[in-house]
N, C-alpha and C positions, 0 to 999 in steps of 0.2 A: 386285407380289405383296402379298397381304394377310395380316396376322397373324390366325390363326384358332385356335379351340379345338376339339380332338377329344375328345369324351366317350365313354367306353366303358361299356357296361351288361352285367350278368350275366356270361356266359362270356367275352365280349370283355374285360371288366374284369379278370377272373381271368387270362386269357392275356396281357394287356398288362402286368399287374403294377401298374397305376395306374388311377385313375378318369378322369383327363384329362391332356392335354398340349397345348402350343402348337406350331403349325407355321406356316410361311409358304408360301402357295400361291395361285394364281389360279383353279384349278378343283378340283373334288372329286377328280379323277384325280391331280392333283399332290399333294394332301394325302395321299391314300391311298398313293401311291408313297413319300412322305416317311416315313410311319409304318412302312411295310414295310421301308425301309432301316434304321430304328432297331432293329427286332426281326426277325431272320431265322429265329426258331424256327418249326418246322413247325406247332406248335399255333396260334400267333398267326396265321400265314398262312392256315391252314385256316378258323379262326373268321372272320377278316376276309373271306375268300372267300365265305362263306355268309350274311353279315350283310346286313341292309337298312340304309338310311341316311336320316336326316333332315338337311336343311340349313336352319338358321334355322326350325325347327319344321315344315318342309314336306317331305313324303315325296319322295324322289328317284324311286322307282318304277323303271320300265324305261328311263328316260333314260340316255344314255351319260354316264358320269362325267366325261368331258372336256368335255361340253356344259353342265355345272352350274357356273356362275360363283360365285366367292366374293368377298366384300367384307370390308373391314377389320372385324374383330369377329365374323365369321360363326362359328356354332357347328355342328359336325358331330356328330351322335349316331350311334354305331355300335350297332346292335341285332341281336344274334344271334337265331336262331330259339329260341323257348321255348314250352313247353306252357301252355295256358290252359284254363279251364273255362267 
């Protein structure tokens, strides 16, 4: 398992009540499962469910979260949908 940082942006930050936290995980799926266990509130779960993710500045896109490997020091960015112009 690798120690990783999960960073929350916009509505995800508000729902999590923090801008970032550390988790230990080998895959993105394990990291997301870990933060879900930390916060079982419906709002956080909903925001996480509709968010997109970057791992080490690279978009995850449609890849299965269990297929996205993490390494020591990986940074996961949680990006909820937001309007832009």
